[in-house]
C-alpha positions in Angstrom: -68.9 97.0 37.1 -65.3 97.3 36.2 -64.9 100.1 38.8 -66.6 97.9 41.5 -64.4 95.0 40.6 -61.3 97.1 40.8 -62.4 98.6 44.1 -62.9 95.1 45.5 -59.5 94.0 44.2 -57.8 97.0 45.9 -59.7 96.4 49.2 -58.6 92.7 49.1 -55.0 93.8 48.4 -55.1 96.3 51.3 -56.5 93.6 53.6 -53.8 91.1 52.6 -51.2 93.8 53.1 -52.6 94.6 56.6 -52.7 90.9 57.5 -49.0 90.5 56.4 -48.1 93.6 58.4 -49.8 92.3 61.5 -48.0 88.9 61.2 -44.6 90.6 60.7 -45.3 92.9 63.6 -46.3 90.1 65.9 -43.1 88.2 65.0 -41.0 91.3 65.7 -42.7 91.6 69.1 -41.9 88.0 69.9 -38.3 88.5 68.9 -38.0 91.5 71.2 -39.7 89.7 74.1 -37.5 86.6 73.7 -34.5 88.7 74.7 -36.0 90.3 77.8 -36.1 87.3 80.2 -32.7 85.9 79.3 -31.1 87.3 82.4 -33.8 85.8 84.7 -33.7 82.5 82.9 -29.9 82.4 83.3 -30.3 83.3 87.0 -32.7 80.3 87.6 -30.4 78.0 85.7 -27.5 79.1 87.9 -29.6 78.6 91.0 -30.5 75.0 89.9 -26.8 74.2 89.6 -25.6 75.8 92.8 -28.3 74.8 95.2 -27.1 71.2 95.6 -23.6 72.4 96.5 -25.1 75.0 98.9 -27.1 72.2 100.7 -23.9 70.1 101.0 -22.2 73.2 102.4 -24.9 73.6 105.1 -24.6 70.0 106.2 -20.8 70.2 106.2 -20.7 73.4 108.4 -23.2 71.9 110.8 -21.3 68.6 111.2 -17.9 70.3 111.4 -18.9 72.8 114.0 -21.2 70.4 115.9 -24.3 72.6 115.2 -27.8 71.2 115.2 -28.3 69.3 111.9 -31.9 70.6 111.9 -30.5 73.9 110.7 -29.1 72.3 107.6 -32.2 70.3 107.0 -34.4 73.4 107.3 -32.2 75.5 105.0 -32.0 72.6 102.5 -35.8 72.3 102.4 -36.2 76.1 102.1 -33.7 76.2 99.2 -35.3 73.3 97.3 -38.8 74.9 97.7 -37.7 78.4 96.7 -35.8 77.1 93.7 -38.8 75.1 92.5 -41.0 78.2 92.9 -38.4 80.2 91.0 -38.7 77.9 88.0 -42.4 78.8 87.9 -42.4 82.5 88.9 -39.0 83.7 87.5 -38.4 81.8 84.3 -40.2 82.7 81.1 -39.6 79.8 78.8 -38.7 80.7 75.2 -41.1 78.0 74.0 -44.0 79.9 75.5 -42.9 83.2 73.9 -42.6 81.6 70.5 -45.7 79.4 70.5 -48.3 80.8 72.9 -50.9 83.2 71.5 -50.0 86.7 72.5 -53.1 87.3 74.7 -52.6 84.0 76.4 -48.9 84.9 76.9 -50.0 88.2 78.4 -52.3 86.4 80.9 -49.4 84.1 81.8 -47.1 87.1 82.5 -49.8 88.9 84.6 -50.4 85.7 86.6 -46.7 85.1 87.0 -46.3 88.7 88.4 -49.0 88.0 91.0 -47.5 84.6 92.0 -44.0 86.2 92.2 -45.3 88.9 94.5 -46.9 86.3 96.8 -43.7 84.3 96.9 -41.6 87.4 97.7 -43.9 88.4 100.6 -43.9 84.9 102.1 -40.4 83.7 101.4 -38.4 86.9 102.2 -39.3 87.0 106.0 -38.8 83.2 106.2 -35.4 83.4 104.6 -34.4 86.2 106.9 -35.4 84.1 109.9 -33.5 81.1 108.6 -30.4 83.1 107.8 -30.5 84.7 111.3 -30.8 81.2 112.9 -27.8 79.9 110.8 -25.6 82.9 111.6 -26.3 83.0 115.3 -25.8 79.3 115.6 -22.3 79.7 114.0 -21.4 82.9 116.0 -22.3 81.2 119.3 -20.2 78.1 118.5 -17.5 77.3 121.1 -15.3 75.6 118.5 -14.4 78.8 116.7 -15.5 81.8 118.8 -14.9 80.5 122.4 -12.3 83.2 123.2 -14.0 86.0 121.2 -17.3 85.4 122.9 -15.7 86.4 126.2 -14.6 89.8 124.9 -16.6 93.0 125.5 -16.9 94.0 121.9 -18.2 90.6 120.6 -21.8 91.5 121.1 -21.6 94.7 119.0 -19.5 92.9 116.4 -22.1 90.2 116.2 -25.0 92.7 115.9 -23.1 94.6 113.1 -22.2 91.4 111.2 -25.7 89.8 111.4 -27.5 93.1 110.7 -25.2 93.9 107.8 -25.7 90.4 106.3 -29.4 90.6 106.6 -29.5 94.1 105.0 -27.3 93.0 102.1 -29.4 89.8 101.5 -32.6 91.9 101.7 -31.3 94.4 99.2 -30.2 91.7 96.8 -33.5 89.8 97.0 -35.5 93.0 96.6 -33.5 94.2 93.6 -33.9 90.8 91.9 -37.7 90.9 92.6 -38.1 94.4 91.2 -36.0 93.6 88.2 -38.1 90.5 87.4 -41.3 92.5 87.8 -40.0 95.1 85.4 -39.2 92.4 82.8 -42.7 91.2 82.9 -44.0 94.7 82.7 -41.9 95.4 79.6 -43.1 92.2 77.9 -46.8 93.1 78.7 -46.2 96.6 77.2 -44.7 95.0 74.1 -47.9 93.0 73.6 -50.1 96.1 74.4 -48.2 98.0 71.7 -50.1 96.0 69.1 -53.3 97.9 70.2 -55.3 94.8 70.9 -57.2 96.0 73.9 -56.1 93.4 76.5 -57.1 93.4 80.1 -55.0 95.7 82.3 -52.1 94.2 84.3 -52.2 94.2 88.0 
């Protein structure tokens, strides 16, 4: 009987030790994950601060250059919608990382990746069209470019400027998108490292 009692005691101690190890391991995982989305959270915060000034800039340009105010209205609506979506698809609140069960957090991260992809595929072409509209309206403005528009090289300069701007914007948006997806992938891998057999990310 003494041997059985001792064996039970050892097994209980091992179980307690394993439980403590799991708790510590999960806390370490949360600490690591809490640092991963800091850059994205900072980016969204910066976006929230700068968008109002950007919208005022659009209206100021349109009024000063006598361009259709509908351009400013459209761009303002686009910025507000995109910023709102970014708060949902780009930010990973620290509160969720620290309080949500890890498997629920994993599902949230997978779902966020999916929603972010949809946002990218929809908003990127729309943003390109709005930027193109804004640039062409400015470049064809008689107030600033009246004399340049009559020159032979203006068309090629216009194509180069507009094309270069669109390419740069496209590269920046794509880099941010891929970076944000990698952040979510890294956090999902952190959770998977606990060997808990979660569902596979998309």
